C-alpha positions, 0 to 999 in steps of 0.5 A, a space after each residue: 416867600 422872599 423879602 423885598 430887598 430893594 425898592 425905588 420909585 420914579 416918574 416916567 414923563 413919556 414913552 421915551 423915558 419908559 424905554 430908557 428905564 428898560 434900557 437902564 435895566 438891561 445893564 443890570 439884568 442877566 440870564 436867569 432874571 425874572 421881571 414881573 410887570 404889573 399895570 393897567 392897559 396902556 401903563 407902559 409894560 410893553 414900552 418898557 420891555 421894548 427899551 430892555 430888548 433894544 439894549 439887550 441886543 435881541 432879534 425881532 421887534 418887541 410887541 405885546 404878546 397878548 395873543 400869542 402869550 409868549 415870544 422868545 427873542 434870541 440874542 444877536 451877536 455883539 461886536 466882539 462875537 459874544 451874545 447876551 441872554 435871550 429875552 422871553 416876553 410873556 403876557 399872562 393876562 389871558 392865562 387861567 392860572 398857575 397850571 397854564 403858566 406852567 404849561 409854557 415851560 418857562 422854567 426850562 429857559 429861565 436860566 439862559 434868558 431874561 424873562 419878562 412877564 406882563 400881568 404876572 403878579 400872583 402867578 409868576 412869583 412861583 417861578 423863582 424866589 429872586 425877581 424884579 417886580 415893577 408896577 407901572 401906574 398911568 395917570 387917571 383924571 388928569 383933565 376931566 371934561 365937563 361930563 366927567 370923562 378923562 379927556 386927555 386919555 381919550 385924546 391920547 391914551 399914551 399921554 401923561 406921566 407914569 409912576 414906576 415902583 421897582 422892587 428887587 425881591 430875594 438875595 439876587 437884588 441885595 447889591 443892585 442899586 435900583 435907585 441909580 437906574 432911575 436917576 436922570 
């Protein structure tokens, strides 16, 4: 098991800030990198991946891959004719274990792509010792109604500041300043 090399935390006040964090990550991610996203429903996992995909310059709209499990977004050509890495976006929520993750054959494209696995904790770590783990926490009980329900979440489940914890695991992340990505 690899040691945590770097760690930082930040608050994300809205979806725009969550996408901006994804875009900032695109500046340090490279082909072969694995990102494991953890968080409840509505925590911002897909929103962060949208910002990442836009900044990487990939083809297609990033949407939750819940029902198709994995989607590959090839890179679009840049102005200079070069191409960045593809984005492989995986939702491991419905996977029954490591065998089903293995069946996706992610390790065959891992070296050429940035691979993002939502709900991947406990499964995707087996793909590589070097990875970026991001935990997204959404607010709970920000404004309780008289009957104890979370009134704000019912009105707008996307509302509220999220808290992100980023952990770079393995030697790949030793020289990456994750805190600089979260400074605004």
